[in-house]
N, C-alpha and C positions, 0 to 999 in steps of 0.2 A: 476705197478698194478699187483695184484696177483688173483688168481681164485676166492677168497671169495669176493674181491671187484667187480669182474667182474659179479658174481652171485648177488650180492647186486643191481648192476645197472639195472638188469632184472625188478626190481620193479619201475624203474623210466625212465630214458632216456638213449639213446644209448650214451656211452662215445664217446668223440671227437677223432678225428685223429686215429681211427683204420682202419687198412688195411680191404679190402673187405672180406677176408676169415674169419677174426675174426667178422666184422659185420655179416656175415652169420651165425655164430655160435651163436652170441647174439639174432639174430632173431629166430633162431631154438629154442634156449633156452626159448624164450617167446612163444613158440608154433606156430610160423608162418614159417612153412616149406616151403611154396610157395615163400615168400619174400627171405628167406635164399637161395633157389635154384636160384631165379632170379638174386641174386647178383654175384653169381660165374659162372652160366652156360656158360658165354661167355668168362671167363678168361682161360689162357692157361698155368698158372705157377703151379709147383708142389704143393704149399700150397693150392691153389684153388681146384686142382685136389683131393687132399687128403680129404678136407672138402666135395667136391662133392661126393666123394665115400661114405663117412659116411652118406650124406643125402640120397643116394639112398639105402644104406643097410637099413636105418631106414624106408624108403618108402617100403622095402621088394622086391626091384628090385635087387636081387643079381647078375644076369648076368651084369647089367649095373654098379653096384657097383664094381664088380671085375675089369671091364674095367678101371674105374676111379682109383682104387687103384694100377693098374698096371701103369697108366700114372704117378701117384705120386712117383712110385718106392717103394710102400708099399704092404703088404699083408693084407687081411682081418683079423682083429683080432677076437680071439675067447673070447670075453668079452661082457658084456652088452652094451647096446647103451648109457646108462647113463654114464658108465665108460669110453667109447670111447670119448663122448663128453667132459667129464672133462679132459681126457688126451689131446685131440686136443687143448682145451682152454689153459691149462697149457703149452703145448710145444709152442704154438705160442705166448702166453703172454711172455714167457721167452726169445723169440727172438726180441721183441720190444726194441727200445732205451728206456732208463729210463724215459723220458719225455712223451712218446707217450701214448695216451689214458687218460691222467689226465686232 
């Protein structure tokens, strides 16, 4: 799956077999920040922390975003939210096994 396919699915249904951090990005891409946050709020892995950071940055809660970027071992990027979303989707799609999400 590539980012264009992922974006195209925003017009239809959530792809199967996506890990929660990519599901969160999918819901955020559809404009459902709350659902995205609810999916990752309870997770403790670095991928979820990275997406969690992005969501709090998008919300405007920079202190909380920086906390989650730190938990993810990342720095807050100096790019648009749209570019960060695309970067996150591309990164985490690239880490999927070939058959996941299809």
